[in-house]
N, C-alpha and C positions, 0 to 999 in steps of 0.2 A: 356842185361845189364854183367857187370864183375862181379861176385861176392865179391870181394875184396870189391867194391863201394856200396856193399848192406848193409857194415858194419854199426853198427848205433856207433858214437861216443859218448864216455861218457861226462857228460855235465861238462864244466869248472866251472859251479859255481849253485852249487845244494847242498840240504842237504846233509845229512850223507845216507842215505838209498839209494837217488836217485843217489847218484856217486858212491856207491858201486854197486847197480844192473847195472850203467849204464855200469863200467869197466866190469863185469861178464858178459854183454849180449856182445860187443863186442868180446870178447875172447870166446862165444858161436858162433858169428858170423865167426870169425876167424875158426874155427875146421869148420864147417859149406861149407867156401870158400876150405879148405883144400880138404875137402872129396867130393866136389862135383864135377859130372860127370865123376865119376871114377865106372868102373866095376866091378866082383866079383876080377879080376884077380889084378887090381890095387887097390882094398880098402886089397887084401890079400897079398901084397909084403912087405916083411919085408926088414931090412936095415941091413945084417948082420955084426957081430956077435950077434946083438940083433933078438930076434924072433918077436918084436914086429910090429901090421900093422897098417894102418887106419880104417880098418872093427873093428878091433879088441879094437883100441880106442873110436870108435863110442858104442860099449857096456859096454867097461869099464865105460864111462863119465856117460853112462845113469845110470850104478849100482851108480854113484858118486853120481848123481842127487837124486835117489831112497833114497840113505842111508843116507845123509846129511837134506835131505827134508822130503822126503815120512816119515822116519821111524822117524828119530831123531827131528826132529823139531815137528811132527805130534803124534808119538807114535805109529803111525800105523805097521801093519807086513808087511814085502818084498810084491813089487807089482811080475805079474808075467812077467817077466820069471823068475827074480831071486827067488822066494819064493820056488820054484821047484826043483834048482839050483844044482848038488851034490857038493856043497864049500866042504866036507870032503873028498870029492875025490879028488877033482881039486882045490886048493884055489883061485887057476888063472883062473878060469872058466868062466867070461867075457871078459877075453881076447882070450882065446883059443879055445871058444864055435863061435867064429863070423865065422871059414870059413861054418859052417854049414846054416847060415843066407845069405838069397839073399842083395844086395846092398840093395833095397826096404827093406826091414826087419830092416835092420841094423839103416837103416834112419828115418823111422819109430817110431822105436822104443827111441830115438834119442830125434826126436822131441815132441813124445806123453810126454817123461819123462819129458823135459827142459819146458812143457807148462805145465804141471804138479806144476814140483818147483815152476814155476813163480807165479803161482796161491796160493799154500798152503805157499807160503814167504810171499807174499803181505796179505792174509789172518792174520797170523802170527804177521806180524809186526802190522795191523791195529787193531790186539784185545787187542794189547799193548802199544798202541797212540804212534805207532814210534820208543816207546824204545829198541834199540838195546840191549842193556844190562839185557834183560830179561832172564832169565835162561831157559834151557832145559836141558834135562838128554839125553844124549849119549845114543842111541839106545840099549839094550840088556847091559848094562853098568849102573853102579854108577856114573859115571864122569858126571859134570855139566858143560856145557860151554853156552857163551853167544848167541845172535841171530848174534852179532856182530862175535864172532869167527866163527861162520858159515856161514856167507859172505864171511869174509875174506880166510876163506880155499878153498872154491869154487873157487876164483878169484885166489888160488894159484897153484890150481889141475891144472883147465883152462891154466893158464899162461903155467905151465910145458911141458903139452902136445902140446901147440898150439907150442912151440920150437919143439919138435919132431914131430911136422905134418908139417911142414917147411921142415926137412931133410926127412920124406917120401915120401911126395910129389917130391920133388926135383926128388927124385930117382926111382921114378914111371914114371916119363915123362917130368924131367926136367923142370915143372913149379916151376918158383920162384917168390919172394913179400913179401913184410914187412915179 
């Protein structure tokens, strides 16, 4: 099966939460498609002058999931490997440390973090009777955001990187598509 065909289309008629998570899942599926079947060399190939790689993107998006859902929505401390990362020495650690990981480790980290985020987000929305206006305090900050804002931000983050992934994947092996 072509990984592009495995993407879940967002619902055409649904409630707000289902629509937003539908678009988020479509973009998550796009990232899975654009990184599928690549070895360490493929995941580590940049498109100069950028140093961005598909492997770095997987690790970065795992951190994005952990930060916005695992930390901000729940108030939990960062999960590993992010908790012990040397952020003070390398603020771009999520991107720059990806070459140390195997493709299997990068995919597993991202997939595990996405699964965790789906569960935690669903719990938070259910706990608040589906109210996406529910305020949460941004992790390690006094800033207050709504669940709606966080979901919309996750969609924006994935959409930006799905566009990057199109270019990076085409550069790796010529694969093109949507």
